[in-house]
N, CA, C and O atoms as a Tripos MOL2 file, in Angstrom:
@<TRIPOS>MOLECULE
protein
  300   299    75     0     0
PROTEIN
NO_CHARGES

@<TRIPOS>ATOM
      1 N          -7.0120   14.4790 -149.3900 N.3       1 UNK1
      2 CA         -7.8050   14.2440 -150.5490 C.3       1 UNK1
      3 C          -8.9680   13.4510 -150.1910 C.2       1 UNK1
      4 O          -8.7170   12.4130 -149.5790 O.2       1 UNK1
      5 N         -10.1030   13.6940 -150.4210 N.am      2 UNK2
      6 CA        -11.2080   12.9790 -149.8910 C.3       2 UNK2
      7 C         -11.8260   12.0490 -150.9440 C.2       2 UNK2
      8 O         -12.8110   12.5880 -151.4500 O.2       2 UNK2
      9 N         -11.5500   10.7300 -151.4790 N.am      3 UNK3
     10 CA        -11.7450    9.9580 -152.3280 C.3       3 UNK3
     11 C         -11.5210   10.5620 -153.5060 C.2       3 UNK3
     12 O         -12.5110   11.0020 -154.0910 O.2       3 UNK3
     13 N         -10.2820   10.7130 -154.0810 N.am      4 UNK4
     14 CA         -9.6290   11.6000 -155.1290 C.3       4 UNK4
     15 C          -9.8690   10.9890 -156.4040 C.2       4 UNK4
     16 O          -9.7860   11.6460 -157.4410 O.2       4 UNK4
     17 N         -10.2630    9.3570 -156.3840 N.am      5 UNK5
     18 CA        -10.5770    8.6940 -157.6990 C.3       5 UNK5
     19 C         -11.8130    8.1350 -157.6760 C.2       5 UNK5
     20 O         -12.0440    7.2190 -158.4650 O.2       5 UNK5
     21 N         -12.9010    8.6150 -156.7040 N.am      6 UNK6
     22 CA        -14.2700    7.8010 -156.6410 C.3       6 UNK6
     23 C         -15.0120    8.3380 -157.8680 C.2       6 UNK6
     24 O         -15.9720    7.6190 -158.1480 O.2       6 UNK6
     25 N         -14.8860    9.1840 -158.5250 N.am      7 UNK7
     26 CA        -15.9600    9.3170 -159.7410 C.3       7 UNK7
     27 C         -14.9450    9.2950 -161.0830 C.2       7 UNK7
     28 O         -15.4260    9.7220 -162.1320 O.2       7 UNK7
     29 N         -13.9770    8.9570 -161.0840 N.am      8 UNK8
     30 CA        -13.1770    8.8780 -162.0830 C.3       8 UNK8
     31 C         -12.7800    7.4800 -162.9910 C.2       8 UNK8
     32 O         -12.5360    6.3800 -162.4950 O.2       8 UNK8
     33 N         -12.7790    7.7570 -164.2070 N.am      9 UNK9
     34 CA        -12.2140    6.3840 -164.9950 C.3       9 UNK9
     35 C         -11.0660    5.7580 -164.6950 C.2       9 UNK9
     36 O         -10.1730    6.4590 -164.2190 O.2       9 UNK9
     37 N         -10.8530    4.5340 -164.8650 N.am     10 UNK10
     38 CA         -9.5950    4.1590 -164.4040 C.3      10 UNK10
     39 C          -8.3080    4.8490 -164.7190 C.2      10 UNK10
     40 O          -7.4340    5.1910 -163.9230 O.2      10 UNK10
     41 N          -8.3440    5.0030 -166.0900 N.am     11 UNK11
     42 CA         -6.9760    5.5860 -166.6880 C.3      11 UNK11
     43 C          -6.8720    6.9500 -165.8970 C.2      11 UNK11
     44 O          -5.8080    7.2910 -165.3810 O.2      11 UNK11
     45 N          -8.0460    7.7370 -165.8190 N.am     12 UNK12
     46 CA         -7.8330    9.1700 -165.0740 C.3      12 UNK12
     47 C          -7.4470    8.8350 -163.5330 C.2      12 UNK12
     48 O          -6.5680    9.5250 -163.0150 O.2      12 UNK12
     49 N          -8.0490    7.8340 -162.8000 N.am     13 UNK13
     50 CA         -7.6130    7.5090 -161.5320 C.3      13 UNK13
     51 C          -6.1670    7.2080 -161.4360 C.2      13 UNK13
     52 O          -5.6070    7.5910 -160.4090 O.2      13 UNK13
     53 N          -5.5360    6.6480 -162.2420 N.am     14 UNK14
     54 CA         -4.1550    6.2560 -162.3500 C.3      14 UNK14
     55 C          -3.5930    7.3760 -162.4600 C.2      14 UNK14
     56 O          -2.5710    7.5280 -161.7910 O.2      14 UNK14
     57 N          -3.9700    8.2880 -163.1510 N.am     15 UNK15
     58 CA         -3.3710    9.6120 -163.5130 C.3      15 UNK15
     59 C          -3.1170   10.5140 -162.2080 C.2      15 UNK15
     60 O          -2.0940   11.0850 -161.8290 O.2      15 UNK15
     61 N          -4.1810   10.4560 -161.7500 N.am     16 UNK16
     62 CA         -4.1760   11.3400 -160.3910 C.3      16 UNK16
     63 C          -3.5250   10.7950 -159.1370 C.2      16 UNK16
     64 O          -3.1130   11.4830 -158.2020 O.2      16 UNK16
     65 N          -3.4810    9.4080 -159.2350 N.am     17 UNK17
     66 CA         -2.4300    8.7870 -158.5020 C.3      17 UNK17
     67 C          -1.0470    8.9820 -158.5120 C.2      17 UNK17
     68 O          -0.3160    9.2560 -157.5600 O.2      17 UNK17
     69 N          -0.7120    8.7820 -159.8990 N.am     18 UNK18
     70 CA          0.7010    9.1170 -160.1770 C.3      18 UNK18
     71 C           1.1770   10.5560 -159.7650 C.2      18 UNK18
     72 O           2.2340   10.7910 -159.1790 O.2      18 UNK18
     73 N           0.1980   11.5340 -160.1760 N.am     19 UNK19
     74 CA          0.4980   13.0480 -159.8850 C.3      19 UNK19
     75 C           1.0910   12.9340 -158.2990 C.2      19 UNK19
     76 O           2.2220   13.1830 -157.8830 O.2      19 UNK19
     77 N          -0.2280   12.4150 -157.5100 N.am     20 UNK20
     78 CA         -0.0260   12.4750 -156.0990 C.3      20 UNK20
     79 C           1.3910   11.8030 -155.5050 C.2      20 UNK20
     80 O           1.8470   12.1900 -154.4290 O.2      20 UNK20
     81 N           1.9850   10.8580 -156.2260 N.am     21 UNK21
     82 CA          2.9530    9.9050 -155.8490 C.3      21 UNK21
     83 C           4.0820   10.8860 -156.0220 C.2      21 UNK21
     84 O           4.9990   10.9590 -155.2030 O.2      21 UNK21
     85 N           4.0140   11.5440 -156.9620 N.am     22 UNK22
     86 CA          5.2530   12.1930 -157.6890 C.3      22 UNK22
     87 C           5.4790   13.4330 -156.8610 C.2      22 UNK22
     88 O           6.6200   13.8690 -156.7110 O.2      22 UNK22
     89 N           4.2020   14.1390 -156.2040 N.am     23 UNK23
     90 CA          4.2480   15.2550 -154.9390 C.3      23 UNK23
     91 C           4.9350   14.7200 -154.0930 C.2      23 UNK23
     92 O           6.0030   15.2710 -153.8220 O.2      23 UNK23
     93 N           4.5960   13.5780 -153.4490 N.am     24 UNK24
     94 CA          5.3270   12.9800 -152.3380 C.3      24 UNK24
     95 C           6.9560   12.3810 -152.7170 C.2      24 UNK24
     96 O           7.8750   12.5960 -151.9270 O.2      24 UNK24
     97 N           7.1290   11.7760 -153.7360 N.am     25 UNK25
     98 CA          8.5350   11.5690 -153.9460 C.3      25 UNK25
     99 C           9.5980   12.4320 -154.3990 C.2      25 UNK25
    100 O          10.8030   12.3130 -154.1780 O.2      25 UNK25
    101 N           8.9050   13.4460 -155.1590 N.am     26 UNK26
    102 CA         10.1210   14.5000 -155.9520 C.3      26 UNK26
    103 C           9.8040   15.9320 -155.2120 C.2      26 UNK26
    104 O          10.6320   16.8400 -155.1490 O.2      26 UNK26
    105 N           8.5380   15.9920 -154.6840 N.am     27 UNK27
    106 CA          8.5570   17.5330 -154.2490 C.3      27 UNK27
    107 C           8.5140   17.3750 -152.6080 C.2      27 UNK27
    108 O           8.1660   18.3530 -151.9480 O.2      27 UNK27
    109 N           8.8160   16.3250 -152.0490 N.am     28 UNK28
    110 CA          8.4100   15.8460 -150.4230 C.3      28 UNK28
    111 C           7.5380   16.4180 -149.7380 C.2      28 UNK28
    112 O           7.7610   16.9610 -148.6560 O.2      28 UNK28
    113 N           6.3720   16.3500 -150.3410 N.am     29 UNK29
    114 CA          4.9750   16.6940 -149.9260 C.3      29 UNK29
    115 C           4.1550   15.6190 -148.8820 C.2      29 UNK29
    116 O           4.2970   14.4150 -149.0990 O.2      29 UNK29
    117 N           3.5910   15.9130 -148.1370 N.am     30 UNK30
    118 CA          2.6600   14.9300 -147.4310 C.3      30 UNK30
    119 C           1.2550   14.9560 -147.8400 C.2      30 UNK30
    120 O           0.6320   16.0170 -147.8940 O.2      30 UNK30
    121 N           0.6840   13.7110 -148.1580 N.am     31 UNK31
    122 CA         -0.6580   13.8100 -148.7430 C.3      31 UNK31
    123 C          -1.4250   13.0830 -148.0150 C.2      31 UNK31
    124 O          -0.9780   11.9360 -148.0070 O.2      31 UNK31
    125 N          -2.6950   13.2160 -147.1760 N.am     32 UNK32
    126 CA         -3.4440   12.3400 -146.5760 C.3      32 UNK32
    127 C          -4.7820   12.2770 -147.4350 C.2      32 UNK32
    128 O          -5.4880   13.2040 -147.8330 O.2      32 UNK32
    129 N          -4.9110   10.9730 -147.5920 N.am     33 UNK33
    130 CA         -6.0230   10.5720 -148.5430 C.3      33 UNK33
    131 C          -7.3210    9.7200 -147.8610 C.2      33 UNK33
    132 O          -6.9750    8.6720 -147.3140 O.2      33 UNK33
    133 N          -8.3080    9.9320 -147.8320 N.am     34 UNK34
    134 CA         -9.3240    9.2670 -147.3570 C.3      34 UNK34
    135 C          -9.8980    8.4300 -148.5000 C.2      34 UNK34
    136 O         -10.3030    9.0590 -149.4780 O.2      34 UNK34
    137 N          -9.9990    6.9450 -148.5110 N.am     35 UNK35
    138 CA        -10.6210    6.3350 -149.6280 C.3      35 UNK35
    139 C         -11.0060    5.1290 -149.0590 C.2      35 UNK35
    140 O         -10.4810    4.6760 -148.0420 O.2      35 UNK35
    141 N         -12.3000    4.3510 -149.9490 N.am     36 UNK36
    142 CA        -12.6390    2.9920 -149.8580 C.3      36 UNK36
    143 C         -11.8770    2.2230 -150.6440 C.2      36 UNK36
    144 O         -11.7500    1.0250 -150.3900 O.2      36 UNK36
    145 N         -11.2400    2.8320 -151.7500 N.am     37 UNK37
    146 CA        -10.2640    2.1570 -152.8470 C.3      37 UNK37
    147 C          -9.0430    1.1610 -152.4810 C.2      37 UNK37
    148 O          -7.9380    1.5910 -152.1480 O.2      37 UNK37
    149 N          -9.2520    0.2400 -152.5460 N.am     38 UNK38
    150 CA         -7.7890   -0.5330 -151.9230 C.3      38 UNK38
    151 C          -6.7910   -0.3390 -152.8920 C.2      38 UNK38
    152 O          -5.6450   -0.3180 -152.4430 O.2      38 UNK38
    153 N          -6.9090   -0.2070 -153.9640 N.am     39 UNK39
    154 CA         -5.9870    0.1260 -155.3850 C.3      39 UNK39
    155 C          -5.1520    1.4210 -154.9780 C.2      39 UNK39
    156 O          -3.9290    1.5590 -154.9880 O.2      39 UNK39
    157 N          -6.3220    2.5000 -154.5520 N.am     40 UNK40
    158 CA         -5.7560    3.7060 -154.4540 C.3      40 UNK40
    159 C          -4.9740    3.3560 -152.9350 C.2      40 UNK40
    160 O          -3.7510    3.2340 -153.0080 O.2      40 UNK40
    161 N          -5.4210    3.2400 -151.9780 N.am     41 UNK41
    162 CA         -4.8160    3.1040 -150.5500 C.3      41 UNK41
    163 C          -3.1400    1.8870 -150.9250 C.2      41 UNK41
    164 O          -2.1670    2.0530 -150.1900 O.2      41 UNK41
    165 N          -3.0910    1.1670 -151.6830 N.am     42 UNK42
    166 CA         -1.9450    0.3640 -152.2630 C.3      42 UNK42
    167 C          -1.0900    1.3510 -152.4200 C.2      42 UNK42
    168 O           0.0330    1.1460 -151.9590 O.2      42 UNK42
    169 N          -1.3140    2.5060 -153.0050 N.am     43 UNK43
    170 CA          0.0640    3.5260 -153.5340 C.3      43 UNK43
    171 C           0.8240    4.3010 -152.3840 C.2      43 UNK43
    172 O           1.8980    4.8940 -152.4780 O.2      43 UNK43
    173 N          -0.1160    4.1320 -151.0990 N.am     44 UNK44
    174 CA          0.4460    4.9900 -150.0480 C.3      44 UNK44
    175 C           1.5890    4.0120 -149.4980 C.2      44 UNK44
    176 O           1.8160    2.8310 -149.7630 O.2      44 UNK44
    177 N           2.3870    5.1350 -148.4300 N.am     45 UNK45
    178 CA          3.4480    4.6240 -147.7740 C.3      45 UNK45
    179 C           2.9080    4.1720 -146.2610 C.2      45 UNK45
    180 O           3.5710    3.4280 -145.5390 O.2      45 UNK45
    181 N           1.7760    4.6530 -145.9290 N.am     46 UNK46
    182 CA          1.1120    4.2560 -144.8410 C.3      46 UNK46
    183 C          -0.5080    3.9910 -144.7710 C.2      46 UNK46
    184 O          -1.2360    4.7180 -145.4470 O.2      46 UNK46
    185 N          -0.8940    3.2860 -144.2180 N.am     47 UNK47
    186 CA         -2.1940    3.0450 -144.3340 C.3      47 UNK47
    187 C          -2.9130    2.9610 -142.8660 C.2      47 UNK47
    188 O          -2.5550    2.0840 -142.0800 O.2      47 UNK47
    189 N          -3.8410    3.8100 -142.5500 N.am     48 UNK48
    190 CA         -4.1530    3.8560 -141.2360 C.3      48 UNK48
    191 C          -5.9110    3.2620 -141.4300 C.2      48 UNK48
    192 O          -6.5510    3.7530 -142.3600 O.2      48 UNK48
    193 N          -6.3690    2.5670 -140.8230 N.am     49 UNK49
    194 CA         -7.8590    1.9650 -140.8750 C.3      49 UNK49
    195 C          -8.7040    2.5770 -139.9960 C.2      49 UNK49
    196 O          -8.3740    2.4190 -138.8210 O.2      49 UNK49
    197 N          -9.5970    3.1650 -140.1680 N.am     50 UNK50
    198 CA        -10.6420    3.4870 -139.0490 C.3      50 UNK50
    199 C         -12.0290    2.6740 -139.2080 C.2      50 UNK50
    200 O         -12.4520    2.2350 -140.2770 O.2      50 UNK50
    201 N         -12.6470    2.5540 -137.9740 N.am     51 UNK51
    202 CA        -13.9230    1.8320 -137.7880 C.3      51 UNK51
    203 C         -14.4390    2.6270 -136.6800 C.2      51 UNK51
    204 O         -13.8440    2.9180 -135.6420 O.2      51 UNK51
    205 N         -15.7620    2.9770 -137.0750 N.am     52 UNK52
    206 CA        -16.6640    3.7420 -136.1380 C.3      52 UNK52
    207 C         -16.0190    4.6250 -135.6650 C.2      52 UNK52
    208 O         -15.9540    4.7850 -134.4470 O.2      52 UNK52
    209 N         -15.2800    5.5420 -136.6970 N.am     53 UNK53
    210 CA        -14.4710    6.9060 -136.1700 C.3      53 UNK53
    211 C         -13.3500    6.7250 -135.5540 C.2      53 UNK53
    212 O         -12.6570    7.7090 -135.2940 O.2      53 UNK53
    213 N         -12.8840    5.2730 -135.1470 N.am     54 UNK54
    214 CA        -11.3310    5.1090 -134.3610 C.3      54 UNK54
    215 C         -10.4370    4.2660 -135.0720 C.2      54 UNK54
    216 O         -10.7540    3.3600 -135.8430 O.2      54 UNK54
    217 N          -9.1430    4.6830 -134.7100 N.am     55 UNK55
    218 CA         -8.3600    4.1590 -135.2950 C.3      55 UNK55
    219 C          -8.0350    2.4620 -135.0370 C.2      55 UNK55
    220 O          -7.5080    2.0840 -133.9910 O.2      55 UNK55
    221 N          -8.3560    1.6820 -135.9400 N.am     56 UNK56
    222 CA         -8.0950    0.1850 -135.5660 C.3      56 UNK56
    223 C          -6.9360   -0.3770 -136.0800 C.2      56 UNK56
    224 O          -6.6740   -1.5160 -135.6930 O.2      56 UNK56
    225 N          -6.2950    0.0790 -136.7460 N.am     57 UNK57
    226 CA         -5.0030   -0.3820 -137.5460 C.3      57 UNK57
    227 C          -4.3970    0.9030 -138.1530 C.2      57 UNK57
    228 O          -5.0450    1.8500 -138.5980 O.2      57 UNK57
    229 N          -2.9700    0.7790 -138.0990 N.am     58 UNK58
    230 CA         -2.0170    1.6320 -138.5080 C.3      58 UNK58
    231 C          -0.8500    0.9260 -138.9650 C.2      58 UNK58
    232 O          -0.1850    0.3710 -138.0900 O.2      58 UNK58
    233 N          -0.4120    0.8210 -140.3300 N.am     59 UNK59
    234 CA          0.4260   -0.0580 -140.7060 C.3      59 UNK59
    235 C           1.4010    0.6570 -142.0910 C.2      59 UNK59
    236 O           0.9490    1.6190 -142.7110 O.2      59 UNK59
    237 N           2.5690    0.1220 -142.3940 N.am     60 UNK60
    238 CA          3.0830    0.8300 -143.5550 C.3      60 UNK60
    239 C           2.1120    0.1280 -144.9010 C.2      60 UNK60
    240 O           1.3100   -0.8030 -144.8360 O.2      60 UNK60
    241 N           2.4650    0.8350 -145.9310 N.am     61 UNK61
    242 CA          1.5150    0.3980 -147.1220 C.3      61 UNK61
    243 C           1.4670   -0.9830 -147.3050 C.2      61 UNK61
    244 O           2.0430   -1.7490 -146.5330 O.2      61 UNK61
    245 N           0.7310   -1.4140 -148.4040 N.am     62 UNK62
    246 CA          0.6090   -3.0110 -148.5800 C.3      62 UNK62
    247 C           0.2030   -3.2530 -149.9120 C.2      62 UNK62
    248 O           0.1190   -2.2900 -150.6750 O.2      62 UNK62
    249 N          -0.0680   -4.4160 -150.3160 N.am     63 UNK63
    250 CA         -0.5310   -4.7360 -151.5610 C.3      63 UNK63
    251 C          -2.0120   -4.4010 -151.5290 C.2      63 UNK63
    252 O          -2.7000   -4.0770 -150.5610 O.2      63 UNK63
    253 N          -2.3910   -4.5700 -152.9660 N.am     64 UNK64
    254 CA         -4.0910   -4.3530 -152.9540 C.3      64 UNK64
    255 C          -4.4750   -5.5770 -152.3190 C.2      64 UNK64
    256 O          -5.2050   -5.2080 -151.3990 O.2      64 UNK64
    257 N          -4.3970   -6.8350 -152.2880 N.am     65 UNK65
    258 CA         -5.0490   -7.7510 -151.6390 C.3      65 UNK65
    259 C          -5.0610   -7.8750 -150.4750 C.2      65 UNK65
    260 O          -6.0090   -8.3100 -149.8220 O.2      65 UNK65
    261 N          -3.6240   -7.3780 -149.9000 N.am     66 UNK66
    262 CA         -3.7460   -7.5370 -148.5340 C.3      66 UNK66
    263 C          -4.6090   -5.8950 -147.7170 C.2      66 UNK66
    264 O          -4.9220   -5.8130 -146.5300 O.2      66 UNK66
    265 N          -4.7540   -5.0950 -148.4840 N.am     67 UNK67
    266 CA         -5.5190   -3.9850 -148.0950 C.3      67 UNK67
    267 C          -6.7820   -4.1250 -147.9710 C.2      67 UNK67
    268 O          -7.4890   -3.5300 -147.1580 O.2      67 UNK67
    269 N          -7.2960   -5.3130 -149.1720 N.am     68 UNK68
    270 CA         -8.8500   -5.4960 -149.3470 C.3      68 UNK68
    271 C          -8.8730   -6.4830 -148.2130 C.2      68 UNK68
    272 O          -9.9410   -6.4470 -147.6010 O.2      68 UNK68
    273 N          -8.2410   -7.1130 -147.8830 N.am     69 UNK69
    274 CA         -8.6980   -8.5030 -146.8780 C.3      69 UNK69
    275 C          -8.8210   -7.7240 -145.4560 C.2      69 UNK69
    276 O          -9.7340   -8.0280 -144.6880 O.2      69 UNK69
    277 N          -7.8710   -6.7000 -145.1190 N.am     70 UNK70
    278 CA         -8.2790   -6.0720 -143.9130 C.3      70 UNK70
    279 C          -9.5650   -4.9950 -144.0410 C.2      70 UNK70
    280 O         -10.2500   -4.6700 -143.0710 O.2      70 UNK70
    281 N          -9.7600   -4.5300 -145.3250 N.am     71 UNK71
    282 CA        -11.1500   -3.6980 -145.1950 C.3      71 UNK71
    283 C         -12.4000   -4.8440 -144.9180 C.2      71 UNK71
    284 O         -13.3750   -4.6660 -144.1880 O.2      71 UNK71
    285 N         -12.1160   -5.9430 -145.6340 N.am     72 UNK72
    286 CA        -13.2360   -6.8830 -145.6950 C.3      72 UNK72
    287 C         -13.6880   -7.3120 -144.0960 C.2      72 UNK72
    288 O         -14.8570   -7.4300 -143.7280 O.2      72 UNK72
    289 N         -12.6740   -7.4840 -143.3740 N.am     73 UNK73
    290 CA        -12.9080   -7.8200 -141.8870 C.3      73 UNK73
    291 C         -13.1730   -6.6920 -141.1920 C.2      73 UNK73
    292 O         -13.5740   -6.9290 -140.0520 O.2      73 UNK73
    293 N         -13.0740   -5.3120 -141.5330 N.am     74 UNK74
    294 CA        -13.6150   -4.1740 -140.9930 C.3      74 UNK74
    295 C         -14.9850   -3.8050 -141.2260 C.2      74 UNK74
    296 O         -15.6420   -3.0380 -140.5230 O.2      74 UNK74
    297 N         -15.4020   -4.4520 -142.3450 N.am     75 UNK75
    298 CA        -16.9920   -3.9870 -142.7450 C.3      75 UNK75
    299 C         -17.8670   -4.5860 -141.7970 C.2      75 UNK75
    300 O         -19.0810   -4.3990 -141.8740 O.2      75 UNK75
@<TRIPOS>BOND
     1     1     2 1
     2     2     3 1
     3     3     4 2
     4     3     5 am
     5     5     6 1
     6     6     7 1
     7     7     8 2
     8     7     9 am
     9     9    10 1
    10    10    11 1
    11    11    12 2
    12    11    13 am
    13    13    14 1
    14    14    15 1
    15    15    16 2
    16    15    17 am
    17    17    18 1
    18    18    19 1
    19    19    20 2
    20    19    21 am
    21    21    22 1
    22    22    23 1
    23    23    24 2
    24    23    25 am
    25    25    26 1
    26    26    27 1
    27    27    28 2
    28    27    29 am
    29    29    30 1
    30    30    31 1
    31    31    32 2
    32    31    33 am
    33    33    34 1
    34    34    35 1
    35    35    36 2
    36    35    37 am
    37    37    38 1
    38    38    39 1
    39    39    40 2
    40    39    41 am
    41    41    42 1
    42    42    43 1
    43    43    44 2
    44    43    45 am
    45    45    46 1
    46    46    47 1
    47    47    48 2
    48    47    49 am
    49    49    50 1
    50    50    51 1
    51    51    52 2
    52    51    53 am
    53    53    54 1
    54    54    55 1
    55    55    56 2
    56    55    57 am
    57    57    58 1
    58    58    59 1
    59    59    60 2
    60    59    61 am
    61    61    62 1
    62    62    63 1
    63    63    64 2
    64    63    65 am
    65    65    66 1
    66    66    67 1
    67    67    68 2
    68    67    69 am
    69    69    70 1
    70    70    71 1
    71    71    72 2
    72    71    73 am
    73    73    74 1
    74    74    75 1
    75    75    76 2
    76    75    77 am
    77    77    78 1
    78    78    79 1
    79    79    80 2
    80    79    81 am
    81    81    82 1
    82    82    83 1
    83    83    84 2
    84    83    85 am
    85    85    86 1
    86    86    87 1
    87    87    88 2
    88    87    89 am
    89    89    90 1
    90    90    91 1
    91    91    92 2
    92    91    93 am
    93    93    94 1
    94    94    95 1
    95    95    96 2
    96    95    97 am
    97    97    98 1
    98    98    99 1
    99    99   100 2
   100    99   101 am
   101   101   102 1
   102   102   103 1
   103   103   104 2
   104   103   105 am
   105   105   106 1
   106   106   107 1
   107   107   108 2
   108   107   109 am
   109   109   110 1
   110   110   111 1
   111   111   112 2
   112   111   113 am
   113   113   114 1
   114   114   115 1
   115   115   116 2
   116   115   117 am
   117   117   118 1
   118   118   119 1
   119   119   120 2
   120   119   121 am
   121   121   122 1
   122   122   123 1
   123   123   124 2
   124   123   125 am
   125   125   126 1
   126   126   127 1
   127   127   128 2
   128   127   129 am
   129   129   130 1
   130   130   131 1
   131   131   132 2
   132   131   133 am
   133   133   134 1
   134   134   135 1
   135   135   136 2
   136   135   137 am
   137   137   138 1
   138   138   139 1
   139   139   140 2
   140   139   141 am
   141   141   142 1
   142   142   143 1
   143   143   144 2
   144   143   145 am
   145   145   146 1
   146   146   147 1
   147   147   148 2
   148   147   149 am
   149   149   150 1
   150   150   151 1
   151   151   152 2
   152   151   153 am
   153   153   154 1
   154   154   155 1
   155   155   156 2
   156   155   157 am
   157   157   158 1
   158   158   159 1
   159   159   160 2
   160   159   161 am
   161   161   162 1
   162   162   163 1
   163   163   164 2
   164   163   165 am
   165   165   166 1
   166   166   167 1
   167   167   168 2
   168   167   169 am
   169   169   170 1
   170   170   171 1
   171   171   172 2
   172   171   173 am
   173   173   174 1
   174   174   175 1
   175   175   176 2
   176   175   177 am
   177   177   178 1
   178   178   179 1
   179   179   180 2
   180   179   181 am
   181   181   182 1
   182   182   183 1
   183   183   184 2
   184   183   185 am
   185   185   186 1
   186   186   187 1
   187   187   188 2
   188   187   189 am
   189   189   190 1
   190   190   191 1
   191   191   192 2
   192   191   193 am
   193   193   194 1
   194   194   195 1
   195   195   196 2
   196   195   197 am
   197   197   198 1
   198   198   199 1
   199   199   200 2
   200   199   201 am
   201   201   202 1
   202   202   203 1
   203   203   204 2
   204   203   205 am
   205   205   206 1
   206   206   207 1
   207   207   208 2
   208   207   209 am
   209   209   210 1
   210   210   211 1
   211   211   212 2
   212   211   213 am
   213   213   214 1
   214   214   215 1
   215   215   216 2
   216   215   217 am
   217   217   218 1
   218   218   219 1
   219   219   220 2
   220   219   221 am
   221   221   222 1
   222   222   223 1
   223   223   224 2
   224   223   225 am
   225   225   226 1
   226   226   227 1
   227   227   228 2
   228   227   229 am
   229   229   230 1
   230   230   231 1
   231   231   232 2
   232   231   233 am
   233   233   234 1
   234   234   235 1
   235   235   236 2
   236   235   237 am
   237   237   238 1
   238   238   239 1
   239   239   240 2
   240   239   241 am
   241   241   242 1
   242   242   243 1
   243   243   244 2
   244   243   245 am
   245   245   246 1
   246   246   247 1
   247   247   248 2
   248   247   249 am
   249   249   250 1
   250   250   251 1
   251   251   252 2
   252   251   253 am
   253   253   254 1
   254   254   255 1
   255   255   256 2
   256   255   257 am
   257   257   258 1
   258   258   259 1
   259   259   260 2
   260   259   261 am
   261   261   262 1
   262   262   263 1
   263   263   264 2
   264   263   265 am
   265   265   266 1
   266   266   267 1
   267   267   268 2
   268   267   269 am
   269   269   270 1
   270   270   271 1
   271   271   272 2
   272   271   273 am
   273   273   274 1
   274   274   275 1
   275   275   276 2
   276   275   277 am
   277   277   278 1
   278   278   279 1
   279   279   280 2
   280   279   281 am
   281   281   282 1
   282   282   283 1
   283   283   284 2
   284   283   285 am
   285   285   286 1
   286   286   287 1
   287   287   288 2
   288   287   289 am
   289   289   290 1
   290   290   291 1
   291   291   292 2
   292   291   293 am
   293   293   294 1
   294   294   295 1
   295   295   296 2
   296   295   297 am
   297   297   298 1
   298   298   299 1
   299   299   300 2
@<TRIPOS>SUBSTRUCTURE
     1 UNK1         2 RESIDUE 1 A UNK
     2 UNK2         6 RESIDUE 1 A UNK
     3 UNK3        10 RESIDUE 1 A UNK
     4 UNK4        14 RESIDUE 1 A UNK
     5 UNK5        18 RESIDUE 1 A UNK
     6 UNK6        22 RESIDUE 1 A UNK
     7 UNK7        26 RESIDUE 1 A UNK
     8 UNK8        30 RESIDUE 1 A UNK
     9 UNK9        34 RESIDUE 1 A UNK
    10 UNK10       38 RESIDUE 1 A UNK
    11 UNK11       42 RESIDUE 1 A UNK
    12 UNK12       46 RESIDUE 1 A UNK
    13 UNK13       50 RESIDUE 1 A UNK
    14 UNK14       54 RESIDUE 1 A UNK
    15 UNK15       58 RESIDUE 1 A UNK
    16 UNK16       62 RESIDUE 1 A UNK
    17 UNK17       66 RESIDUE 1 A UNK
    18 UNK18       70 RESIDUE 1 A UNK
    19 UNK19       74 RESIDUE 1 A UNK
    20 UNK20       78 RESIDUE 1 A UNK
    21 UNK21       82 RESIDUE 1 A UNK
    22 UNK22       86 RESIDUE 1 A UNK
    23 UNK23       90 RESIDUE 1 A UNK
    24 UNK24       94 RESIDUE 1 A UNK
    25 UNK25       98 RESIDUE 1 A UNK
    26 UNK26      102 RESIDUE 1 A UNK
    27 UNK27      106 RESIDUE 1 A UNK
    28 UNK28      110 RESIDUE 1 A UNK
    29 UNK29      114 RESIDUE 1 A UNK
    30 UNK30      118 RESIDUE 1 A UNK
    31 UNK31      122 RESIDUE 1 A UNK
    32 UNK32      126 RESIDUE 1 A UNK
    33 UNK33      130 RESIDUE 1 A UNK
    34 UNK34      134 RESIDUE 1 A UNK
    35 UNK35      138 RESIDUE 1 A UNK
    36 UNK36      142 RESIDUE 1 A UNK
    37 UNK37      146 RESIDUE 1 A UNK
    38 UNK38      150 RESIDUE 1 A UNK
    39 UNK39      154 RESIDUE 1 A UNK
    40 UNK40      158 RESIDUE 1 A UNK
    41 UNK41      162 RESIDUE 1 A UNK
    42 UNK42      166 RESIDUE 1 A UNK
    43 UNK43      170 RESIDUE 1 A UNK
    44 UNK44      174 RESIDUE 1 A UNK
    45 UNK45      178 RESIDUE 1 A UNK
    46 UNK46      182 RESIDUE 1 A UNK
    47 UNK47      186 RESIDUE 1 A UNK
    48 UNK48      190 RESIDUE 1 A UNK
    49 UNK49      194 RESIDUE 1 A UNK
    50 UNK50      198 RESIDUE 1 A UNK
    51 UNK51      202 RESIDUE 1 A UNK
    52 UNK52      206 RESIDUE 1 A UNK
    53 UNK53      210 RESIDUE 1 A UNK
    54 UNK54      214 RESIDUE 1 A UNK
    55 UNK55      218 RESIDUE 1 A UNK
    56 UNK56      222 RESIDUE 1 A UNK
    57 UNK57      226 RESIDUE 1 A UNK
    58 UNK58      230 RESIDUE 1 A UNK
    59 UNK59      234 RESIDUE 1 A UNK
    60 UNK60      238 RESIDUE 1 A UNK
    61 UNK61      242 RESIDUE 1 A UNK
    62 UNK62      246 RESIDUE 1 A UNK
    63 UNK63      250 RESIDUE 1 A UNK
    64 UNK64      254 RESIDUE 1 A UNK
    65 UNK65      258 RESIDUE 1 A UNK
    66 UNK66      262 RESIDUE 1 A UNK
    67 UNK67      266 RESIDUE 1 A UNK
    68 UNK68      270 RESIDUE 1 A UNK
    69 UNK69      274 RESIDUE 1 A UNK
    70 UNK70      278 RESIDUE 1 A UNK
    71 UNK71      282 RESIDUE 1 A UNK
    72 UNK72      286 RESIDUE 1 A UNK
    73 UNK73      290 RESIDUE 1 A UNK
    74 UNK74      294 RESIDUE 1 A UNK
    75 UNK75      298 RESIDUE 1 A UNK
């Protein structure tokens, strides 16, 4: 999913993220999502950070604030 909530209002964004979470939890699916949205990333079980096309961090999911703090350093 490439920026699945990028052009959506906040309610629809949350609905999309809930459907994706349900697919993972209930249907045992794997979803790879690319996003600049810390709120969307916080829904993930794992967050991989890229800088200049290279993996610079790979960790379990985190809070919105923790993810945003990492993203700020990488910009």
